[in-house]
C-alpha positions, 0 to 999 in steps of 0.5 A: 800101370807100369810104364813100358820102360819100367816093364822091360827094366824092372827089379824082382827081389834082389835080382833083375828080372829082364823081359823082352817081347818078340813082337817088335821084330815081326811088326817091322817085317810086317810093315815091310810086307815081307813076312815068311814062316821063318820070320814068324817063328824066329826067336832068340832062345833064352833061359832054360824053360819054354812055355807054349800057350794056346787058349779059347780055340772054340773048336776052330779047326780050319783057317778063318777070318777073325776081327779084333774088337773096336770097342773094349771098354775098361772101368775103374782101375782098368780104364784106358789100360790094356786090353781096353785099348783098341784101334788106332790107339792100340797101334800107336801104343805098340808102334804098329804101322797102319796097313801092315799085317800086324795092324790086320792081326791085332786091331780092327781098323780097315779089317775087310780090306786088309783081310782080302789082302792078307787072308785067313788066320789060324787052323790047327794044322798051322798051329801044329807047325808052330808048336813043332818048330818051338819043340825042335828048338826047345824039345821039353817046352810045355804046351798049355791049353787055356780052355774053351777048346771043346766048343764052338763048331758044327763038328764039335757039337755033333761029336760032343767034343770028340773032334777037338779032343782027337786033334788036341791029343795029337798036338800033345798038350801037357795040361788044360783047364776049362770053361765051355767044356762043362756045357757038354754036361757032367757025364760027357765031361767025365768021359772025356777027361778020364780019357785025356793023356794029359793033366786036367786042372782046376784048383777052383773046381769043387764038389758042390755037395761037399765043398771040397776039391773035385776028384776028377780035376787036379789042382796042379801038376808038376813038371821037370823041364830044363832042370827046373821043377815047375808047378802048373796050377789050373784056374777054370772059369770062376762063374760057370753057374752064372754065365752058363746053365748050372743044371748041366753040371750040378755036381760042381761049384767054382769061384775064384777061390783066392785063398785056396789058390794061395794055399796051392801056391804055398803047397807047391813051393813047399814041395820044391817048385822053382817056377809057378805057372797059373793056367787061367780062364779067369779073364784078363782083368780078373787075372790082374786083380788075382796077381795082386792078391796071391803071392808066389805066381811067376806067370799067368797064362790068361784066357777067357776074354780073348785078348791078344797082347803083344807084350805081357803085363806085369803085376808085382812079380807076376807076368800075365800073357794073353794069347788071343783066341780061335787059333789065331795066335800062339804064345811062346815064353822063354824063362830064365829060372835060377836058384828058385827064381824067375830071373828074366823072360822073352816072349813072342805072340806068334800070329798064325797067318794061314797063307804064310805057315805051312800046314802040318800034314799029319794034323791036316789029315786028322782034321779032314778025317774029323770033318769028313762025315759032315763035309756036305752039310758044312759046305752048303751055301745058305746065302751071301754077305755084301758087308762085314759080319763080325761079333767081337766087342762090348756091344752089337756086332753085325753077326749079332744084328743078323741073329737078332733080325732073324729072331724078330722075323722068324719068331714074330717078336717085338724085341730080340735078345742075343747073348754077348758071347765073344766067340765066332769067326768073321766073314768079309764082304762078298763071301758065301755064308755056309752052314758051317759059318752059321754054326760058328756063331751059334753052336752050343748045347742050349740053343733053343730060341724062346718066345715069351713076354717080358714087361718093360720093367723086367727088360730094364732089370735084364740090361742092368744086370748084364751091364753090371757083369761087364762094367762093375769097377771091381773085376771080381764082379765082372761075371759075364761076356759082353753086353747082351745084344738087342734087336728092336730095342734102343737104349743109352748106357752110362758105364760110369754109373752104379748098378741100377742106374746105367740104362736109360732112354729105352726105346721100341725102335719100331715105333720110337716110343719109350719102353713102358715099364708096365707093358708086356712085350713079345721077346725072342731070344736064345741061350737061356740058362733056364732048364726046360726052355723051348723053341727051335734051335737058333741055327735053324732060325738064322739059316731060314732067315738068311735063305729068305734074304739071299744076300745079307747087307749089314748096316751100322747099328746106332741103337745103343748110345754109350756115355761115361767113357 
């Protein structure tokens, strides 16, 4: 891994590529607890091109709480490298003072206490204020959306993504790429994409029948900004039919498609591109590997893994920018492009502290308009939590435990399985749990809570397959989110072992007995990729369970033992 000193003083070709991050200045202000909107937006304008990056908004229109992961394990060449550094180690790496707003924004420690003091984050009306301020300083800045935008909330589900399209159109992006959007189904995706006033990009979105680029999605788009010819190449999530139901979008195939990406880079360079930007939904480790294989990409704007990094990571001549999720951050990247080369950059990861940034009135009104038909349903209080509810991390979070408990109870199962998805706001102790909160961690278009029987042998296969999707040393084989969450089932996992050997000591928690490979167990789960899955929607299951509890009291989950670190 390149050292931080080398990162800031590196050479590229025959000229010096000098990069700086704006993180340090607001970190110092945060330590003094003296943040203002002007300080958050302060930036020493640099070069001749500005990029604005948002990604993985997951349909969060309003301010939320969102806890960063305390467990984010790297394997192989990425062991111990960012973004696989968390908590106090992360704060030490970036010089973040304990208890500061920077601590609150970027790491997980003492989250509930800090959240009570520093408030919510995000809200697209606040994001709009930041975007407008950057455009006031650099009017021709490019706004690029990394995808996972039309998914993740009650209103997005009920409008089939229209609420997010309406609000994002008002923010005026220049291009976007895709992942969860495809789970709206091919027909709806086609309808929405055909109406977009900006570029829908994906060089790796192919026609499944003919194995050629899909006509609906351009591989790249050219822009002229600051006297520079810029090519933005889209990279959609590569593993759609594996991680999500392929039967919802049978016309399309995906994949990383390195060779085609290289062809696109060479093609845009031949057409005069002086700056090549990849708008990616690969995930950070995949982007790092791709940057080492494909030559000629100047900037990768990374999405999918929800990482928030206060400094870009450099691989060869490429810088990789990670901008977090759920509307919690906006990245600004200023570039000095001369004679067809990126000569230097300045970068700032801007945290959207909702109580510091004034909402944009026009976008705030538009958001309220989208939500108005659903206001009563969204606000209904279902219960209350006296502990922190969160999801983000490699293994069970307390939201996941609550969902698994609901499946065990309401579906009368011995074991519960819940997908290892990364999206979903957090709740702090003492908060009411509304219907909107439940949908924020369950909303999807294949929500059926199934109940079936699985042998102990099959359960081990499931756990091993998911573990390999996360902990395969080769990032190109990391095809999923985080580890499947389990209820009623304990196990040990050695992340250093090869596929098929990671999972041991599987235990039925209700009895303490070892899982019998030959025995059938009653298993409840949701988000099956199999067509025709039957069962009530997961949000109904969780709502009924919370109503019965009244008050939710999360406890620490000790059912998974992790080794091989």
